[in-house]
VMD Tcl script that builds the backbone (N, CA, C; Angstrom):
set m [mol new atoms 537]
animate dup $m
set s [atomselect $m all]
$s set {name element resname resid chain x y z} {
  {N N MET 1 A 1.769 8.627 63.490}
  {CA C MET 1 A 1.554 8.255 62.108}
  {C C MET 1 A 1.846 9.434 61.199}
  {N N SER 2 A 2.477 9.147 60.063}
  {CA C SER 2 A 2.807 10.243 59.168}
  {C C SER 2 A 1.587 10.631 58.335}
  {N N ALA 3 A 1.639 11.807 57.732}
  {CA C ALA 3 A 0.520 12.312 56.935}
  {C C ALA 3 A 0.315 11.478 55.667}
  {N N ALA 4 A 1.396 10.937 55.091}
  {CA C ALA 4 A 1.282 10.143 53.867}
  {C C ALA 4 A 0.516 8.856 54.106}
  {N N ILE 5 A 0.700 8.250 55.223}
  {CA C ILE 5 A 0.001 6.999 55.519}
  {C C ILE 5 A -1.466 7.257 55.773}
  {N N GLN 6 A -1.796 8.374 56.382}
  {CA C GLN 6 A -3.189 8.678 56.687}
  {C C GLN 6 A -4.008 8.929 55.418}
  {N N ARG 7 A -3.404 9.423 54.314}
  {CA C ARG 7 A -4.135 9.768 53.098}
  {C C ARG 7 A -4.400 8.571 52.193}
  {N N ARG 8 A -3.631 7.535 52.315}
  {CA C ARG 8 A -3.831 6.376 51.443}
  {C C ARG 8 A -5.175 5.737 51.733}
  {N N PRO 9 A -5.881 5.308 50.631}
  {CA C PRO 9 A -7.157 4.626 50.876}
  {C C PRO 9 A -6.903 3.274 51.537}
  {N N ARG 10 A -7.833 2.895 52.312}
  {CA C ARG 10 A -7.731 1.626 53.002}
  {C C ARG 10 A -7.981 0.502 52.001}
  {N N GLN 11 A -7.085 -0.455 51.933}
  {CA C GLN 11 A -7.215 -1.552 50.980}
  {C C GLN 11 A -7.710 -2.795 51.692}
  {N N ILE 12 A -8.621 -3.466 51.017}
  {CA C ILE 12 A -9.118 -4.734 51.538}
  {C C ILE 12 A -8.511 -5.804 50.652}
  {N N ALA 13 A -7.869 -6.755 51.261}
  {CA C ALA 13 A -7.127 -7.769 50.514}
  {C C ALA 13 A -8.032 -8.521 49.551}
  {N N GLY 14 A -7.578 -8.618 48.253}
  {CA C GLY 14 A -8.257 -9.437 47.259}
  {C C GLY 14 A -9.467 -8.802 46.614}
  {N N ILE 15 A -9.847 -7.597 46.977}
  {CA C ILE 15 A -11.034 -6.973 46.393}
  {C C ILE 15 A -10.613 -5.684 45.706}
  {N N TYR 16 A -11.000 -5.575 44.427}
  {CA C TYR 16 A -10.738 -4.345 43.697}
  {C C TYR 16 A -12.033 -3.564 43.629}
  {N N ARG 17 A -11.979 -2.338 44.031}
  {CA C ARG 17 A -13.150 -1.477 43.950}
  {C C ARG 17 A -12.801 -0.308 43.031}
  {N N PRO 18 A -13.355 -0.332 41.800}
  {CA C PRO 18 A -13.033 0.755 40.874}
  {C C PRO 18 A -13.592 2.069 41.383}
  {N N PRO 19 A -12.974 3.172 41.001}
  {CA C PRO 19 A -13.485 4.464 41.441}
  {C C PRO 19 A -14.879 4.706 40.882}
  {N N VAL 20 A -15.699 5.349 41.633}
  {CA C VAL 20 A -17.068 5.637 41.222}
  {C C VAL 20 A -17.072 6.981 40.501}
  {N N THR 21 A -17.588 6.961 39.265}
  {CA C THR 21 A -17.728 8.204 38.517}
  {C C THR 21 A -19.136 8.263 37.951}
  {N N ASN 22 A -19.575 9.438 37.673}
  {CA C ASN 22 A -20.919 9.621 37.110}
  {C C ASN 22 A -20.871 9.764 35.598}
  {N N ARG 23 A -19.677 9.610 35.011}
  {CA C ARG 23 A -19.539 9.739 33.563}
  {C C ARG 23 A -19.886 8.426 32.876}
  {N N THR 24 A -20.484 8.553 31.708}
  {CA C THR 24 A -20.707 7.347 30.906}
  {C C THR 24 A -19.406 7.062 30.170}
  {N N PRO 25 A -19.051 5.821 30.043}
  {CA C PRO 25 A -17.779 5.511 29.374}
  {C C PRO 25 A -17.823 5.923 27.900}
  {N N ALA 26 A -16.675 6.341 27.405}
  {CA C ALA 26 A -16.569 6.717 25.987}
  {C C ALA 26 A -16.737 5.469 25.136}
  {N N PRO 27 A -17.334 5.625 23.964}
  {CA C PRO 27 A -17.482 4.451 23.101}
  {C C PRO 27 A -16.104 3.973 22.654}
  {N N PRO 28 A -15.985 2.688 22.385}
  {CA C PRO 28 A -14.692 2.175 21.936}
  {C C PRO 28 A -14.323 2.794 20.580}
  {N N PRO 29 A -13.038 2.918 20.294}
  {CA C PRO 29 A -12.642 3.497 19.007}
  {C C PRO 29 A -13.091 2.608 17.849}
  {N N ARG 30 A -13.490 3.257 16.771}
  {CA C ARG 30 A -13.923 2.527 15.573}
  {C C ARG 30 A -13.010 2.903 14.423}
  {N N PRO 31 A -12.752 1.975 13.523}
  {CA C PRO 31 A -11.886 2.312 12.388}
  {C C PRO 31 A -12.548 3.361 11.505}
  {N N GLY 32 A -11.742 4.288 11.033}
  {CA C GLY 32 A -12.231 5.323 10.140}
  {C C GLY 32 A -12.278 4.826 8.705}
  {N N PRO 33 A -12.682 5.705 7.789}
  {CA C PRO 33 A -12.817 5.274 6.394}
  {C C PRO 33 A -11.491 4.855 5.756}
  {N N LEU 34 A -10.392 5.495 6.115}
  {CA C LEU 34 A -9.114 5.085 5.524}
  {C C LEU 34 A -8.671 3.728 6.047}
  {N N ALA 35 A -8.918 3.452 7.323}
  {CA C ALA 35 A -8.590 2.126 7.861}
  {C C ALA 35 A -9.397 1.056 7.119}
  {N N GLN 36 A -10.669 1.352 6.867}
  {CA C GLN 36 A -11.500 0.404 6.128}
  {C C GLN 36 A -11.013 0.258 4.695}
  {N N LEU 37 A -10.562 1.355 4.093}
  {CA C LEU 37 A -10.021 1.301 2.736}
  {C C LEU 37 A -8.801 0.389 2.684}
  {N N PHE 38 A -7.888 0.514 3.656}
  {CA C PHE 38 A -6.695 -0.329 3.683}
  {C C PHE 38 A -7.063 -1.795 3.876}
  {N N ARG 39 A -8.009 -2.062 4.767}
  {CA C ARG 39 A -8.426 -3.447 4.980}
  {C C ARG 39 A -9.028 -4.037 3.713}
  {N N THR 40 A -9.878 -3.246 3.071}
  {CA C THR 40 A -10.513 -3.712 1.839}
  {C C THR 40 A -9.468 -3.951 0.751}
  {N N ALA 41 A -8.535 -3.017 0.613}
  {CA C ALA 41 A -7.482 -3.163 -0.396}
  {C C ALA 41 A -6.656 -4.419 -0.144}
  {N N ASN 42 A -6.312 -4.675 1.113}
  {CA C ASN 42 A -5.534 -5.874 1.434}
  {C C ASN 42 A -6.312 -7.146 1.118}
  {N N THR 43 A -7.603 -7.130 1.390}
  {CA C THR 43 A -8.440 -8.293 1.103}
  {C C THR 43 A -8.526 -8.546 -0.394}
  {N N ILE 44 A -8.743 -7.491 -1.164}
  {CA C ILE 44 A -8.845 -7.633 -2.620}
  {C C ILE 44 A -7.503 -8.039 -3.213}
  {N N ARG 45 A -6.440 -7.458 -2.691}
  {CA C ARG 45 A -5.096 -7.821 -3.165}
  {C C ARG 45 A -4.843 -9.313 -2.967}
  {N N ALA 46 A -5.138 -9.809 -1.768}
  {CA C ALA 46 A -4.946 -11.240 -1.488}
  {C C ALA 46 A -5.824 -12.086 -2.405}
  {N N HIS 47 A -7.059 -11.642 -2.624}
  {CA C HIS 47 A -7.971 -12.382 -3.499}
  {C C HIS 47 A -7.405 -12.462 -4.923}
  {N N LEU 48 A -6.914 -11.331 -5.445}
  {CA C LEU 48 A -6.363 -11.323 -6.799}
  {C C LEU 48 A -5.078 -12.146 -6.893}
  {N N GLU 49 A -4.273 -12.116 -5.835}
  {CA C GLU 49 A -3.068 -12.949 -5.843}
  {C C GLU 49 A -3.434 -14.426 -5.923}
  {N N HIS 50 A -4.477 -14.829 -5.208}
  {CA C HIS 50 A -4.859 -16.249 -5.186}
  {C C HIS 50 A -5.604 -16.677 -6.442}
  {N N THR 51 A -6.424 -15.783 -7.005}
  {CA C THR 51 A -7.255 -16.202 -8.131}
  {C C THR 51 A -6.621 -15.945 -9.491}
  {N N VAL 52 A -5.765 -14.936 -9.608}
  {CA C VAL 52 A -5.219 -14.576 -10.917}
  {C C VAL 52 A -3.701 -14.717 -10.968}
  {N N LEU 53 A -3.017 -14.109 -10.029}
  {CA C LEU 53 A -1.567 -13.977 -10.135}
  {C C LEU 53 A -0.809 -15.251 -9.801}
  {N N ARG 54 A -1.340 -16.066 -8.927}
  {CA C ARG 54 A -0.648 -17.294 -8.528}
  {C C ARG 54 A -0.375 -18.198 -9.721}
  {N N ASP 55 A -1.332 -18.272 -10.652}
  {CA C ASP 55 A -1.163 -19.118 -11.837}
  {C C ASP 55 A 0.032 -18.685 -12.692}
  {N N GLU 56 A 0.379 -17.404 -12.619}
  {CA C GLU 56 A 1.502 -16.869 -13.398}
  {C C GLU 56 A 2.787 -16.775 -12.583}
  {N N GLY 57 A 2.757 -17.237 -11.326}
  {CA C GLY 57 A 3.930 -17.182 -10.464}
  {C C GLY 57 A 4.287 -15.761 -10.054}
  {N N MET 58 A 3.268 -14.912 -9.903}
  {CA C MET 58 A 3.490 -13.510 -9.571}
  {C C MET 58 A 2.850 -13.176 -8.222}
  {N N THR 59 A 3.448 -12.193 -7.561}
  {CA C THR 59 A 2.814 -11.581 -6.391}
  {C C THR 59 A 2.234 -10.254 -6.854}
  {N N TRP 60 A 1.470 -9.615 -5.963}
  {CA C TRP 60 A 0.905 -8.323 -6.332}
  {C C TRP 60 A 2.016 -7.310 -6.601}
  {N N THR 61 A 3.052 -7.325 -5.787}
  {CA C THR 61 A 4.147 -6.375 -5.972}
  {C C THR 61 A 4.852 -6.620 -7.298}
  {N N ASN 62 A 5.110 -7.891 -7.658}
  {CA C ASN 62 A 5.705 -8.205 -8.967}
  {C C ASN 62 A 4.843 -7.650 -10.093}
  {N N TYR 63 A 3.553 -7.904 -9.987}
  {CA C TYR 63 A 2.605 -7.457 -11.010}
  {C C TYR 63 A 2.574 -5.934 -11.090}
  {N N ASP 64 A 2.506 -5.276 -9.952}
  {CA C ASP 64 A 2.424 -3.819 -9.903}
  {C C ASP 64 A 3.662 -3.183 -10.537}
  {N N VAL 65 A 4.830 -3.701 -10.208}
  {CA C VAL 65 A 6.077 -3.178 -10.784}
  {C C VAL 65 A 6.109 -3.442 -12.284}
  {N N LEU 66 A 5.742 -4.637 -12.707}
  {CA C LEU 66 A 5.754 -4.962 -14.138}
  {C C LEU 66 A 4.815 -4.053 -14.920}
  {N N VAL 67 A 3.621 -3.816 -14.407}
  {CA C VAL 67 A 2.664 -2.951 -15.104}
  {C C VAL 67 A 3.200 -1.518 -15.184}
  {N N LEU 68 A 3.810 -1.031 -14.110}
  {CA C LEU 68 A 4.379 0.318 -14.136}
  {C C LEU 68 A 5.500 0.421 -15.177}
  {N N ILE 69 A 6.385 -0.570 -15.182}
  {CA C ILE 69 A 7.486 -0.566 -16.157}
  {C C ILE 69 A 6.932 -0.605 -17.582}
  {N N CYS 70 A 5.921 -1.425 -17.818}
  {CA C CYS 70 A 5.340 -1.522 -19.161}
  {C C CYS 70 A 4.618 -0.234 -19.552}
  {N N ALA 71 A 3.950 0.385 -18.614}
  {CA C ALA 71 A 3.218 1.617 -18.917}
  {C C ALA 71 A 4.163 2.767 -19.226}
  {N N ARG 72 A 5.260 2.847 -18.507}
  {CA C ARG 72 A 6.202 3.955 -18.695}
  {C C ARG 72 A 7.257 3.656 -19.762}
  {N N ARG 73 A 7.479 2.400 -20.065}
  {CA C ARG 73 A 8.501 1.931 -21.011}
  {C C ARG 73 A 9.925 2.134 -20.496}
  {N N ALA 74 A 10.134 3.117 -19.643}
  {CA C ALA 74 A 11.433 3.318 -19.002}
  {C C ALA 74 A 11.179 4.137 -17.743}
  {N N VAL 75 A 11.610 3.623 -16.599}
  {CA C VAL 75 A 11.409 4.323 -15.332}
  {C C VAL 75 A 12.595 4.025 -14.435}
  {N N ASP 76 A 13.088 5.066 -13.740}
  {CA C ASP 76 A 14.210 4.810 -12.841}
  {C C ASP 76 A 13.692 4.218 -11.533}
  {N N THR 77 A 14.570 3.560 -10.815}
  {CA C THR 77 A 14.158 2.809 -9.632}
  {C C THR 77 A 13.577 3.709 -8.541}
  {N N ARG 78 A 14.146 4.888 -8.365}
  {CA C ARG 78 A 13.635 5.791 -7.328}
  {C C ARG 78 A 12.187 6.173 -7.613}
  {N N THR 79 A 11.900 6.538 -8.863}
  {CA C THR 79 A 10.541 6.914 -9.249}
  {C C THR 79 A 9.588 5.733 -9.109}
  {N N ALA 80 A 10.026 4.562 -9.512}
  {CA C ALA 80 A 9.168 3.375 -9.413}
  {C C ALA 80 A 8.817 3.071 -7.960}
  {N N ALA 81 A 9.793 3.145 -7.066}
  {CA C ALA 81 A 9.538 2.851 -5.648}
  {C C ALA 81 A 8.550 3.848 -5.062}
  {N N VAL 82 A 8.713 5.122 -5.379}
  {CA C VAL 82 A 7.808 6.151 -4.859}
  {C C VAL 82 A 6.413 5.971 -5.445}
  {N N GLU 83 A 6.341 5.756 -6.742}
  {CA C GLU 83 A 5.050 5.620 -7.416}
  {C C GLU 83 A 4.244 4.440 -6.869}
  {N N ILE 84 A 4.909 3.331 -6.633}
  {CA C ILE 84 A 4.220 2.138 -6.157}
  {C C ILE 84 A 4.027 2.175 -4.640}
  {N N GLY 85 A 4.899 2.899 -3.955}
  {CA C GLY 85 A 4.770 3.007 -2.504}
  {C C GLY 85 A 5.461 1.879 -1.773}
  {N N ILE 86 A 6.613 1.456 -2.284}
  {CA C ILE 86 A 7.370 0.393 -1.630}
  {C C ILE 86 A 8.792 0.883 -1.374}
  {N N ALA 87 A 9.496 0.188 -0.497}
  {CA C ALA 87 A 10.883 0.527 -0.201}
  {C C ALA 87 A 11.766 0.151 -1.390}
  {N N LYS 88 A 12.874 0.862 -1.533}
  {CA C LYS 88 A 13.792 0.556 -2.636}
  {C C LYS 88 A 14.336 -0.867 -2.524}
  {N N ALA 89 A 14.545 -1.347 -1.300}
  {CA C ALA 89 A 15.029 -2.722 -1.123}
  {C C ALA 89 A 14.003 -3.726 -1.647}
  {N N THR 90 A 12.728 -3.467 -1.387}
  {CA C THR 90 A 11.666 -4.338 -1.904}
  {C C THR 90 A 11.648 -4.285 -3.417}
  {N N LEU 91 A 11.802 -3.079 -3.966}
  {CA C LEU 91 A 11.839 -2.938 -5.422}
  {C C LEU 91 A 13.025 -3.703 -6.004}
  {N N THR 92 A 14.172 -3.625 -5.360}
  {CA C THR 92 A 15.364 -4.329 -5.838}
  {C C THR 92 A 15.108 -5.835 -5.919}
  {N N ASN 93 A 14.503 -6.391 -4.875}
  {CA C ASN 93 A 14.184 -7.829 -4.875}
  {C C ASN 93 A 13.165 -8.175 -5.963}
  {N N THR 94 A 12.161 -7.326 -6.105}
  {CA C THR 94 A 11.118 -7.569 -7.100}
  {C C THR 94 A 11.686 -7.495 -8.510}
  {N N VAL 95 A 12.498 -6.476 -8.767}
  {CA C VAL 95 A 13.104 -6.331 -10.097}
  {C C VAL 95 A 14.031 -7.509 -10.376}
  {N N GLY 96 A 14.753 -7.981 -9.374}
  {CA C GLY 96 A 15.593 -9.168 -9.548}
  {C C GLY 96 A 14.778 -10.356 -10.013}
  {N N HIS 97 A 13.604 -10.535 -9.422}
  {CA C HIS 97 A 12.702 -11.619 -9.822}
  {C C HIS 97 A 12.250 -11.435 -11.278}
  {N N LEU 98 A 11.866 -10.201 -11.634}
  {CA C LEU 98 A 11.401 -9.933 -12.993}
  {C C LEU 98 A 12.524 -10.109 -14.016}
  {N N VAL 99 A 13.724 -9.676 -13.663}
  {CA C VAL 99 A 14.878 -9.823 -14.567}
  {C C VAL 99 A 15.214 -11.301 -14.746}
  {N N ASP 100 A 15.212 -12.063 -13.650}
  {CA C ASP 100 A 15.509 -13.500 -13.733}
  {C C ASP 100 A 14.522 -14.235 -14.635}
  {N N ARG 101 A 13.275 -13.773 -14.655}
  {CA C ARG 101 A 12.256 -14.409 -15.498}
  {C C ARG 101 A 12.257 -13.861 -16.929}
  {N N GLY 102 A 13.114 -12.875 -17.190}
  {CA C GLY 102 A 13.190 -12.298 -18.531}
  {C C GLY 102 A 12.049 -11.346 -18.842}
  {N N LEU 103 A 11.439 -10.746 -17.818}
  {CA C LEU 103 A 10.300 -9.848 -18.010}
  {C C LEU 103 A 10.696 -8.379 -18.000}
  {N N ALA 104 A 11.895 -8.077 -17.484}
  {CA C ALA 104 A 12.363 -6.692 -17.406}
  {C C ALA 104 A 13.876 -6.673 -17.548}
  {N N ARG 105 A 14.384 -5.480 -17.868}
  {CA C ARG 105 A 15.833 -5.269 -17.979}
  {C C ARG 105 A 16.225 -4.098 -17.103}
  {N N ARG 106 A 17.440 -4.181 -16.556}
  {CA C ARG 106 A 18.035 -3.059 -15.832}
  {C C ARG 106 A 19.087 -2.435 -16.745}
  {N N ASN 107 A 19.047 -1.108 -16.845}
  {CA C ASN 107 A 20.074 -0.391 -17.594}
  {C C ASN 107 A 20.538 0.794 -16.762}
  {N N LEU 108 A 21.791 1.196 -16.978}
  {CA C LEU 108 A 22.270 2.398 -16.307}
  {C C LEU 108 A 21.669 3.623 -16.987}
  {N N HIS 109 A 21.383 4.648 -16.180}
  {CA C HIS 109 A 20.845 5.902 -16.694}
  {C C HIS 109 A 21.878 6.541 -17.618}
  {N N GLU 110 A 21.433 7.145 -18.710}
  {CA C GLU 110 A 22.369 7.682 -19.703}
  {C C GLU 110 A 23.194 8.849 -19.179}
  {N N GLN 111 A 22.587 9.775 -18.413}
  {CA C GLN 111 A 23.324 10.929 -17.906}
  {C C GLN 111 A 23.956 10.677 -16.534}
  {N N ASP 112 A 23.255 9.953 -15.693}
  {CA C ASP 112 A 23.736 9.718 -14.330}
  {C C ASP 112 A 23.950 8.211 -14.150}
  {N N ARG 113 A 25.175 7.781 -14.273}
  {CA C ARG 113 A 25.501 6.346 -14.260}
  {C C ARG 113 A 25.266 5.687 -12.899}
  {N N ARG 114 A 24.961 6.482 -11.887}
  {CA C ARG 114 A 24.662 5.904 -10.568}
  {C C ARG 114 A 23.227 5.397 -10.500}
  {N N ARG 115 A 22.368 5.890 -11.376}
  {CA C ARG 115 A 20.953 5.525 -11.360}
  {C C ARG 115 A 20.678 4.361 -12.301}
  {N N VAL 116 A 19.643 3.600 -11.970}
  {CA C VAL 116 A 19.255 2.436 -12.781}
  {C C VAL 116 A 17.888 2.701 -13.399}
  {N N VAL 117 A 17.763 2.403 -14.678}
  {CA C VAL 117 A 16.504 2.555 -15.399}
  {C C VAL 117 A 15.957 1.159 -15.692}
  {N N LEU 118 A 14.670 0.986 -15.468}
  {CA C LEU 118 A 14.002 -0.292 -15.707}
  {C C LEU 118 A 13.218 -0.208 -17.008}
  {N N ARG 119 A 13.337 -1.269 -17.809}
  {CA C ARG 119 A 12.617 -1.339 -19.075}
  {C C ARG 119 A 11.989 -2.729 -19.199}
  {N N PRO 120 A 10.813 -2.815 -19.828}
  {CA C PRO 120 A 10.194 -4.132 -20.010}
  {C C PRO 120 A 10.784 -4.852 -21.212}
  {N N THR 121 A 10.729 -6.162 -21.179}
  {CA C THR 121 A 11.055 -6.952 -22.363}
  {C C THR 121 A 9.738 -7.239 -23.086}
  {N N GLU 122 A 9.828 -7.791 -24.282}
  {CA C GLU 122 A 8.603 -8.147 -25.007}
  {C C GLU 122 A 7.803 -9.196 -24.228}
  {N N ASP 123 A 8.516 -10.163 -23.634}
  {CA C ASP 123 A 7.826 -11.169 -22.813}
  {C C ASP 123 A 7.117 -10.511 -21.633}
  {N N GLY 124 A 7.755 -9.496 -21.048}
  {CA C GLY 124 A 7.148 -8.779 -19.929}
  {C C GLY 124 A 5.886 -8.049 -20.341}
  {N N VAL 125 A 5.931 -7.402 -21.503}
  {CA C VAL 125 A 4.750 -6.686 -22.011}
  {C C VAL 125 A 3.626 -7.677 -22.311}
  {N N ASP 126 A 3.960 -8.794 -22.932}
  {CA C ASP 126 A 2.943 -9.803 -23.243}
  {C C ASP 126 A 2.295 -10.352 -21.973}
  {N N LEU 127 A 3.123 -10.668 -20.975}
  {CA C LEU 127 A 2.576 -11.190 -19.718}
  {C C LEU 127 A 1.725 -10.142 -19.021}
  {N N ALA 128 A 2.180 -8.904 -18.993}
  {CA C ALA 128 A 1.411 -7.838 -18.339}
  {C C ALA 128 A 0.053 -7.660 -19.009}
  {N N ARG 129 A 0.022 -7.714 -20.332}
  {CA C ARG 129 A -1.262 -7.595 -21.052}
  {C C ARG 129 A -2.192 -8.760 -20.713}
  {N N ARG 130 A -1.633 -9.959 -20.711}
  {CA C ARG 130 A -2.438 -11.145 -20.440}
  {C C ARG 130 A -3.010 -11.097 -19.017}
  {N N ILE 131 A -2.154 -10.766 -18.058}
  {CA C ILE 131 A -2.610 -10.708 -16.664}
  {C C ILE 131 A -3.576 -9.545 -16.463}
  {N N GLN 132 A -3.299 -8.406 -17.105}
  {CA C GLN 132 A -4.149 -7.226 -16.943}
  {C C GLN 132 A -5.599 -7.535 -17.311}
  {N N GLY 133 A -5.790 -8.272 -18.395}
  {CA C GLY 133 A -7.148 -8.642 -18.792}
  {C C GLY 133 A -7.849 -9.471 -17.731}
  {N N ARG 134 A -7.126 -10.418 -17.148}
  {CA C ARG 134 A -7.720 -11.265 -16.106}
  {C C ARG 134 A -7.985 -10.474 -14.825}
  {N N VAL 135 A -7.055 -9.583 -14.463}
  {CA C VAL 135 A -7.239 -8.751 -13.265}
  {C C VAL 135 A -8.435 -7.825 -13.464}
  {N N ASP 136 A -8.539 -7.197 -14.648}
  {CA C ASP 136 A -9.668 -6.310 -14.937}
  {C C ASP 136 A -10.999 -7.054 -14.859}
  {N N ALA 137 A -11.043 -8.256 -15.402}
  {CA C ALA 137 A -12.274 -9.046 -15.367}
  {C C ALA 137 A -12.657 -9.386 -13.928}
  {N N GLU 138 A -11.688 -9.764 -13.130}
  {CA C GLU 138 A -11.980 -10.100 -11.724}
  {C C GLU 138 A -12.384 -8.858 -10.937}
  {N N GLN 139 A -11.739 -7.726 -11.208}
  {CA C GLN 139 A -12.131 -6.478 -10.549}
  {C C GLN 139 A -13.568 -6.105 -10.921}
  {N N ALA 140 A -13.907 -6.220 -12.194}
  {CA C ALA 140 A -15.273 -5.908 -12.636}
  {C C ALA 140 A -16.275 -6.823 -11.948}
  {N N ARG 141 A -15.925 -8.093 -11.823}
  {CA C ARG 141 A -16.826 -9.041 -11.148}
  {C C ARG 141 A -17.022 -8.649 -9.686}
  {N N LEU 142 A -15.933 -8.291 -8.996}
  {CA C LEU 142 A -16.018 -7.900 -7.592}
  {C C LEU 142 A -16.830 -6.614 -7.412}
  {N N LEU 143 A -16.596 -5.635 -8.289}
  {CA C LEU 143 A -17.340 -4.374 -8.192}
  {C C LEU 143 A -18.827 -4.596 -8.454}
  {N N ALA 144 A -19.143 -5.416 -9.458}
  {CA C ALA 144 A -20.544 -5.697 -9.760}
  {C C ALA 144 A -21.216 -6.418 -8.602}
  {N N ALA 145 A -20.506 -7.356 -7.992}
  {CA C ALA 145 A -21.073 -8.087 -6.849}
  {C C ALA 145 A -21.317 -7.167 -5.659}
  {N N ALA 146 A -20.528 -6.091 -5.559}
  {CA C ALA 146 A -20.694 -5.134 -4.473}
  {C C ALA 146 A -21.709 -4.045 -4.822}
  {N N GLY 147 A -22.252 -4.088 -6.054}
  {CA C GLY 147 A -23.240 -3.101 -6.460}
  {C C GLY 147 A -22.633 -1.796 -6.932}
  {N N ILE 148 A -21.349 -1.818 -7.289}
  {CA C ILE 148 A -20.672 -0.624 -7.794}
  {C C ILE 148 A -20.642 -0.738 -9.310}
  {N N SER 149 A -21.211 0.270 -9.993}
  {CA C SER 149 A -21.397 0.165 -11.438}
  {C C SER 149 A -20.095 0.176 -12.223}
  {N N SER 150 A -19.178 1.072 -11.896}
  {CA C SER 150 A -17.944 1.170 -12.665}
  {C C SER 150 A -16.804 1.523 -11.732}
  {N N GLY 151 A -15.652 0.971 -12.015}
  {CA C GLY 151 A -14.488 1.281 -11.200}
  {C C GLY 151 A -13.806 2.573 -11.608}
  {N N ASP 152 A -14.243 3.186 -12.736}
  {CA C ASP 152 A -13.575 4.392 -13.219}
  {C C ASP 152 A -13.673 5.542 -12.224}
  {N N GLY 153 A -14.873 5.797 -11.714}
  {CA C GLY 153 A -15.046 6.878 -10.743}
  {C C GLY 153 A -14.291 6.604 -9.463}
  {N N LEU 154 A -14.313 5.366 -9.028}
  {CA C LEU 154 A -13.582 4.974 -7.819}
  {C C LEU 154 A -12.083 5.135 -8.036}
  {N N ALA 155 A -11.588 4.671 -9.173}
  {CA C ALA 155 A -10.157 4.790 -9.467}
  {C C ALA 155 A -9.744 6.256 -9.528}
  {N N ARG 156 A -10.570 7.096 -10.135}
  {CA C ARG 156 A -10.265 8.523 -10.227}
  {C C ARG 156 A -10.198 9.155 -8.833}
  {N N ALA 157 A -11.154 8.821 -7.973}
  {CA C ALA 157 A -11.172 9.369 -6.610}
  {C C ALA 157 A -9.945 8.900 -5.821}
  {N N LEU 158 A -9.558 7.636 -5.976}
  {CA C LEU 158 A -8.392 7.116 -5.256}
  {C C LEU 158 A -7.098 7.748 -5.762}
  {N N ARG 159 A -7.001 7.954 -7.084}
  {CA C ARG 159 A -5.820 8.645 -7.627}
  {C C ARG 159 A -5.725 10.065 -7.088}
  {N N GLN 160 A -6.869 10.758 -7.011}
  {CA C GLN 160 A -6.874 12.123 -6.484}
  {C C GLN 160 A -6.453 12.137 -5.016}
  {N N LEU 161 A -6.916 11.156 -4.251}
  {CA C LEU 161 A -6.525 11.051 -2.844}
  {C C LEU 161 A -5.023 10.817 -2.723}
  {N N ALA 162 A -4.462 9.956 -3.558}
  {CA C ALA 162 A -3.020 9.688 -3.532}
  {C C ALA 162 A -2.232 10.930 -3.928}
  {N N THR 163 A -2.694 11.633 -4.958}
  {CA C THR 163 A -2.007 12.850 -5.406}
  {C C THR 163 A -2.031 13.909 -4.312}
  {N N THR 164 A -3.159 14.079 -3.673}
  {CA C THR 164 A -3.269 15.047 -2.585}
  {C C THR 164 A -2.342 14.685 -1.439}
  {N N SER 165 A -2.297 13.410 -1.100}
  {CA C SER 165 A -1.431 12.952 -0.017}
  {C C SER 165 A 0.038 13.205 -0.345}
  {N N ARG 166 A 0.436 12.919 -1.582}
  {CA C ARG 166 A 1.828 13.154 -1.985}
  {C C ARG 166 A 2.184 14.631 -1.942}
  {N N SER 167 A 1.264 15.494 -2.386}
  {CA C SER 167 A 1.567 16.929 -2.391}
  {C C SER 167 A 1.660 17.462 -0.964}
  {N N HIS 168 A 0.821 16.976 -0.051}
  {CA C HIS 168 A 0.916 17.377 1.358}
  {C C HIS 168 A 2.223 16.897 1.969}
  {N N LYS 169 A 2.659 15.669 1.619}
  {CA C LYS 169 A 3.924 15.156 2.135}
  {C C LYS 169 A 5.088 15.992 1.618}
  {N N ALA 170 A 5.033 16.364 0.344}
  {CA C ALA 170 A 6.106 17.181 -0.229}
  {C C ALA 170 A 6.190 18.534 0.468}
  {N N LEU 171 A 5.028 19.136 0.742}
  {CA C LEU 171 A 5.020 20.417 1.463}
  {C C LEU 171 A 5.589 20.270 2.867}
  {N N ALA 172 A 5.211 19.201 3.545}
  {CA C ALA 172 A 5.723 18.954 4.904}
  {C C ALA 172 A 7.216 18.696 4.880}
  {N N ASP 173 A 7.694 17.962 3.871}
  {CA C ASP 173 A 9.139 17.698 3.749}
  {C C ASP 173 A 9.905 18.995 3.528}
  {N N ARG 174 A 9.357 19.864 2.665}
  {CA C ARG 174 A 10.020 21.151 2.413}
  {C C ARG 174 A 10.033 22.028 3.656}
  {N N ALA 175 A 8.919 22.014 4.395}
  {CA C ALA 175 A 8.842 22.818 5.620}
  {C C ALA 175 A 9.835 22.293 6.662}
  {N N GLY 176 A 9.974 20.969 6.750}
  {CA C GLY 176 A 10.920 20.378 7.684}
  {C C GLY 176 A 12.351 20.681 7.300}
  {N N ALA 177 A 12.647 20.725 6.005}
  {CA C ALA 177 A 14.005 21.017 5.545}
  {C C ALA 177 A 14.367 22.482 5.760}
  {N N ALA 178 A 13.361 23.355 5.768}
  {CA C ALA 178 A 13.611 24.785 5.926}
  {C C ALA 178 A 13.961 25.137 7.379}
  {N N ARG 179 A 13.612 24.275 8.320}
  {CA C ARG 179 A 13.876 24.563 9.741}
  {C C ARG 179 A 15.304 24.444 10.093}
}
mol reanalyze $m
mol bondsrecalc $m
mol representation Tube
mol addrep $m
């Protein structure tokens, strides 16, 4: 008999015997605070789409892009995609929807004709204002029901978290480019 055959454990057909250890099993992984934040954000987003935005024929992404365009009055597509956190292809589809509805306009950039600048129309500004009031009211209702007094502190903390994340990504991108 060879040495390899002698070392194999003897197997009994049909019975699995797990190895015996004296260690207690590790607890199962639990979602961290950011995972919970994403889940909560997705839930609230879906809720707002169903209760507020559906009546206006908008999705959250349509609404988010429209509000950004209205707030900035003019924003190029690259900046809008980064600011909102969506792919440029998604932005292109969303802007197409907004342009078709007469809520936004596409214009070529004045200095760099390869870039596209997005601008709101008056109808777009009016719709954004109307929807914003309803979204704010629903957000206030949700925060009050959760026992959170004001969304201002929460919004400020989330903006700071996003800014910090972007600055860390920029540093990592620069470090990667330097290699």
